C-alpha angles and dihedrals in degrees: 000000000000114000109248110257095014123122097221137351091252099035125088116265115273105180116217107240123243132204107284097246089066093066124088123213124229114186140165101185097266099060141352139223127211114213119201129213093264093054094262123146103222102170138029131140119204142239090000140001097268097044127098119290126257091187111036109150088118087076098032103280123138129247133037147166115257138173108190132169114233121248131016117340146169117224133223140136149167145215123242107245115273094006144080091235103129130198118202110208125197129186105206133179087265100044144282122327127184134193118196113204140177146151102251123246141249093045142178134212093251100044135053128183118198114200123198125174121184121201130168109218107195110013143355118303140200119209139170123222120199123187115187110157115194123182128208096031094312099314099109122055132206118282140179090036116177137158116226127218089262091058094253116141116219132184148124136260119186106320093333127100120207143185127196126197128187093045101086092134095047119122131212120249120190119214127214092255091060096257124129128223131190112231119196124183111204127196118183136173122227111287095017119118134205122202124207121187122188116188122193121191140168106230128016127015107287129229118231118233124234105274096227092050092045093051092048093051092047092052091047093049092052089052089052095046101047117058127208105270109203133154090057132115091236110032098169094045092046092050092049090048088054091050091051092049091047090052090053095049120095127214088261090061098253118135114208118225093227142354096232144045138227099017108153122252084200126001116271095350096115096242096124110137139177110241100172090118140084115263110203092218093051091046089055091048089055094049094047092049093051092045091059088066101035149308094290128163096261090059091054090046091053092048091048096051096045092044093054092049093049093047090050101041108017111179090003092065111155121228090235142013139183115264087261091058095252127133117276111254118243121260121280136154127247100205101253132129092244130216108312108281091011138080144237102253123145125184126035137239090224092104093076095053133096116215113184098192091065089074091052092048090049090056091048089052092050091047091052090052091046089059086064092044091244102132121106129191094277091051092052090048090052089050090052090051090052092050091048090050090054091050090049101044111023093104092056120096113248140187095255132211093303096043093229103139143308115300140130091265116205093212094056095049094047092048089054089051089051092051093048092050092048094051093044088056091054092047090044097178142032137063095289094056091049091048092050092051091047091051091048090052091049093050093047091048092050092051091045091057097044110028109041114112119230087250090063099253129112116269127209097255139338089267096039117063095185124119121250128194089217087070088074090070103066093067091046089053095045104255088129130001118277089235092053107125090236091054092048092047091049093053092048091048093050090050090050103038110023102037128085123177091338096311118118123215128203098236138311109280090189142348095281120108119280112277095029099094097029140348131259120284119235091208091057089054088057090049089053094048092048095046092046092049090049096049097036104032096162101048110008092198130252092277094057092046090049090050092051091053096043096045089065090066114074098184091080098165099119111143090355095299109153115202104218125192094041097099091054107028113023104137126130092265102209113354141008084222094070100066104103147342113293095240100043105098093153128085128244129201134167111245096209093249100086095272134105117231110213118201102207132022096257092056090048092050093050093049093050089054093047097042109028091165092057127084107240122185128184116238130188101183094113100237090120089075091059091050089053089058096088104265093169092059088086 
């Protein structure tokens, strides 16, 4: 029988891609794995996020690691609360089969342990396991394969050594391109379980841990990593968001923007970027969000990473780095077909840019940590370097938050003013605090004379009169008061000019209708919800409430709307408390047919109130939990 997803029986596996929201993310901080609906691993870079891929079929590479029930099936799955332990769940013609999977914790940069545990729930099951490791984006096949007396398979692929337990009865199958794959038929009775452990290591041949011990340590480490997040309006969503961010954060403190590369913002438009790096701005967003709830580990990680980069580079701070703090390599192609509508680019041109607002966000991050008394002498020195860099460079044109060209961007200058004010408040006295406040006043005054639109709102730059949703953020951060007429006018203008059916867009690239040139940005929806909640604390307005509901769904593909920005910048931008309405414990997702599917009666009731012209039907099939897992982080 042909392996599901394979091109031919004798050809290496080339998994057919799925829509992104159907993939689950496993992550341990140093790398991530995407799991498809047929139990296939379609993406994983090793040893770290920015290195070459061992599983790359997501973008057209060969090879993979799949556990798939035989016959017809319906797919589903769920995360265990507060973790990135995923369970794939299939309803087959014979019964229900589950496969629990995780990247084991604790971890290290040079070693990864992939745990998979198969268990039929209701009746016997037949499955096929295929292991076909391919280094360098599918170009190098496994070699030196041998099975030890204990049934453990060992071998090498590229510069990586591996061991695989649980596949003692697997047989080798050679493909037409000369590569080998291990094929393992599995038959289990209801209630039985079968453990598979794949260990990858740079260096000598690794030893696989005992599965039961490895699972226990992984569960314990997730409990240690992810705190209880209470006093929020969306406790479960906030805790899962924290787990996702923890899974994306390396031992050096850097949080990558995404696990993958070259996924299209819009099909065949050429905007296919590599986001497997740490953006300073995004890192600051993460730290500030966590700080609003408490002095948790991710806040300290963010402070540590940003501090080290400022101490090393000062006014020459790059917009992004690798998780090891090195410069991001320039763009190049790897010779694959790419995700449909996308490309095969790795690397990013971000390293040559100057983005002024990163210094302001760094100061806001340090100020948030200072409120918890978590800054040491090096942190204060880094803050001083950031303030000095603003004083030195704020009159230079920069690339801005959207990286769309060199201008004197209003957003960047106001964010720096916000950061200076916040740090001056923490310093409270002394010449430096007075100098920071004076500089903030000078910057705000300069922007007020050069970048206020005739209508009274902020405009993108002195030479660009257009509106920008990012201009909602300065008032939220404290650059100017929320009741400032310019802040109020900007919010009203964004509601009127950059919002369509509850979706918020960055700006208008041209005169065509919204959604024609590019899709909505999830981050801008957060900006809108935060600004609306700040200016209208008692009522918020229907638009803000609609945003709060919609932002919980990450499969935002209703009527072809593509929610850009989420793969690179989805972080809770100000507070873990701003995720969703307090009463809405259900889940909502668009079903692709112009309707909203509400998981839970309360969610359905709210949606009917918000969208009386839209057909809303309650659903209790459980897929909403998967949607809440952070699909757009990829």
